[in-house]
N, C-alpha and C positions, 0 to 999 in steps of 0.2 A: 505492498498499500504505499501509495504516494504520502508525503508530509506537504502541507500546503500554508502557504503565509497567508494569512488573513487581509483579504484585500476594504480597503478603507472607499467605505459609498455613501455619498448623502444623496439623502431619501425626504421625500414629501412626510411629515409629519402624520400628518395625518393616514399615510398609509402602514395601518397596523400598532403606531404608537402611542397615540392622542385623537381625543375628540375635538379638533381645533378646525371643522368643517365650519363654513360662514353656519349652519346650522345647528351648531353642538356635534354635528355626526363623527364618527372616522369608517374608515373604508378598509374592508377584509381584500387583502393580497395575499392569495396562497405563495406567490413568487418572493416575496418579504418576507415572509412565514418561515419557508423552508431555508433562506439564506443564514437567518438569526442565528444561528450555530457556526455560521461559518464565516461570517463578516463583523465587520467591525461598523458599525452605524452613525452616523452623525445626521440626524434627524431635523430639517427647519421647515417653519412655516412662514414664509416672508409677508402673508398676511398679518401673521401674530406679531410678527418678530417688526411690525411696522407701529403698531400699538393697534390693531383695527379689533382685536377683544375675538370673544367668541359667549351668544351669538353675537352676528355682525349681519349688518346690511350687505347682500352678497355685490360682487363686483364684477365689469366688465370692460369690455375694450369695446371704443367707438373710436372714430372716424370725423375730428372735427378740423374745419380746412384743408382735407388732405393728408393728415396729422393723424396717429394711432393715440390714442388717450387713456390708460386706466382710472374708470371713476366709478363713484358708488352708486350704483340705481335708484334707491329712494332718496336720495339727498343732494344727486349733485355730484358733491365733492371730488374733485378732481386730485387723483393721490400718485402720479406720475413720476414726478420729479421726485417723492419721497420715496419710493420705488426702487427706481434709478439706483438711486444711493445704496438702499440696503444692499440691492443686489452686487454694487462694486465691492463696497465694505466686507461685503460677506465671502466673496469669492476668493479677496484681496488676503483672507485672514485665514484663512479654510486649513489651510497647510497643505499636507499630502492626502490625495483625492486620487483613487483611484476607479470612480465612475460614478456615476449617477442614476436612481431609479426615482422619477418624477409623478408626479399624480398628473391621468392622462384629460388630457382638454380643458386645462384650469389655467383660468387667466392672466392669474401667475407662475403657475410650475409648469404649464405645458407647453413640449415643444413642436408642435405641429396641433392644425386643426384647432384652434380656439378661433369660437365666432369674432366677426367684429361686426359691431352693429351699428346703425346709421345716429344714434338720440339713444338717451340715457333711457326713455321709456321701456320697461319693460316688456309692453306688449308687442313692442318693433322686431321685424323681420331681420335676419343675419343677412350682411352683403357681401362677405366674405369669409376669409380664416386664417389666420397668423399664428404665430407663435407666442407665447406667455413671457411676460416682463423677466420671472428669474429665468424661467426657461432659455432662452432668447440669450439672456447675458451667458449660461453658461454654455451655450452652444457657441456662441461667438469666444469666450475664452481656453476653453477645453473641448473642443471640436475633436481633436485626438484622441481624447478616452472614449469609455465607452457609454453611452448617455442614452437607455429608452425609460419610457411610461410604461407604467404596469400595464396599459390596454394593450402593447405592443408586445409585451412580455407575455402574451397567454397563446400568442405564435412561438410553435415546439424550433424552427430555423431560425427564429429573430432569437429567441432566449437562450439559445445553443451556443449563437456566433456569438453574443453577452459575455455566456460565463466565461468563456474559453478566452474570450479578449481582458477580459477582469483578470481571472486568477493566473496569465499569464504577466501583465504588468504589474500584479500586487509582487510575483516574484522577480519579474526584474528592477521592481523599485529597491528591493532587499538586494541585489548583486550591487547597485551602485553605493548603498548605503557602506557597504563594505569594503570597497575601492580595491578591488585585487582582479587582477588578469585572470588569474585561472578561476576563480569562481564565474567572471563570463562567458569563458573558454567553456565551460562546463556548463551552462545557463544554456550555452549555443548548443552545442552538444546535441543536450536532451531534446531541447525542440524544433532539432532540425526537421524530422518528417510534419512536425505541426506546422511549421514553417513553408516547408515546401509546397505543402495542399494551400495553402493560402497563398503563396507567391512565390513563385520561381525566380523572377529576377531580383527582387528583394530579398532572398532565400541569399543570391547570389554576394550582393552587393556586402549582406550582415559576413558572410563569410570570408569575405576580403578583410575586412574592417578588423576580423577575430584574428586573421591572422598576424596582422601587423608588423610588416615585411618592414614596416618605417622605423617602430621602434617608440612609438608616441609614448606619451605619456595618458596613463588611465583615463583620470577627467576627457581629457578632450577626446579619447576614443570613445568611451560612452557616453558622449552628447552626442555623436557621431551616429554608433550602433543605437542609441534609442529614436533617431529620427525616423532611421529607415524602420526600425523595428512597430512604430506608428504604422507606414505607409504601407507596410507586409498585411498591418492586420486592418485597413481600412475598409475592407468590403470581404463578406464572405466569401469563401471558395465555392466555386463552381464543381459541380458533381465528378464535371471529368478532370478536372485536379485530383480530386478526392480517388478515382482511378486508377490513376498516373502514381499515385503516393504508395498506394496496396501492392501497384505491380513492382515498383522499387524495391516494397518490402520482399515480396513471392522472390525475387533471385535472391535473396539470401538460403533459399531452400530448395531452387530448384532442381539442382542434383540430389539432395535428399527422400526427395519425396514419390509417395506412386502415383503411377499414371491415376489409378481411381481418386487418391488426394487433390491432386491437380486442375481433375476433371469437376468434383465439387466445388472447389475452389471459383475454378472461372462462372459455375452456373452462379454461382452467388455473385460475382459480379456482374453476369450477364442481365440476375433480375434486378440487382439494381439499376444497370445502364435504363431497363425497361419499366422503370417504375414500379417492380413489383415486389420489389425487395427494400428493406433496409439497408444501410452499409453498415451495420451490426453484425450480422454473420461473418460477412466477410472478414473485417477489421478483428473478429475475434478467434476466427481459425488462424491467422497472423498469427494474434497472441499467442496461441497454442505452441502455436510451431515454436514461436523466440522461446518459452520455456521448454519445450522438449528439445530442444536443440542445445542449449543453454545459449543462447545467443545475448548477450548482457546487451550488448548496444543495444537492439529494439526492444528487449525487456525494459530496459530506460526510458524507454521515448514517451514525451505526455502526449502522444496524437493515443495511447489506447488509454488514457485519462486526465483529459483536460482538465477537469476540475472535480471536485470530491463524488465520490460516488453515491451518496446518501442523496444527491442534489439531482440523478438522474429521476425520470418520472415512468411509470409503468402507467397504460391505462388500466384500470382495474377489471374493464366489461372485458379486456380481449384479451387478460391475462389468464395463465392458469389460478382460477381463487382456491384458498383451501378448501372452502365448504362444497358439499356434493350438488350442484344444481338442476341434480337431475332427480330429487328424492322428493 
């Protein structure tokens, strides 16, 4: 079992932490709840932080003379400047952050699909969509970090990409703090196949940086590595890249396997290519061969466990349940 560095994640406080919604409510978020065992959270409610209180009149974004403003609907109070000042102060003083989980469609925290209204009138109809004030400040300052809302994280692919980035960047933060070249080399080595899945072009650049033929100082080297690491993880891997990585791993054992074992593996690859199976059977097959043939290099690859196993979810409807459904 891998040991994971605990990521530091800023989260909207109304998600599982506090009854701080405008109506005094709290939002149930399975993803936030499941992460509590593995993550150090920094809860924040921008609206409460600027003194709006709980309960409070709801806020909305309106378009006034071609400019977006944040106002309280009931009173018409404009809180744009005070909210912008809070966002700047909070994000400048937050310290090391590995990622953000923000409230879906919130006029303060939302990262997208936040409604814009023509007036403060409660019955007015939305005329567009934007990001919330805190959400857009986060996106502007930390565009290179994993940033999601709890609505989008219900999508399994988005969640997997978010978790993979989150735990890899947390591990890299620890490498930076140690300041030792051997730790950076180990990090790169253990993440090679996962990075290959994300971007072969960036992997080659990262490998060249780690080789350090120019004998540069660690701080200079790690800063350049960090920039390319962010670039490598910016977009989720394509399914063809996933297949390519597994074929690379398969090459470790191709001469040691029976023809029947090879047929079974390629069958799983084909089913994945056709959308008839997930990548898990093929990955687990490679992982079992790594153990069987005592291939320590592959066994240590983060590809096989990019984030804690306890965060994997199985649909109970489709899994083998303990109880007998036919009784």
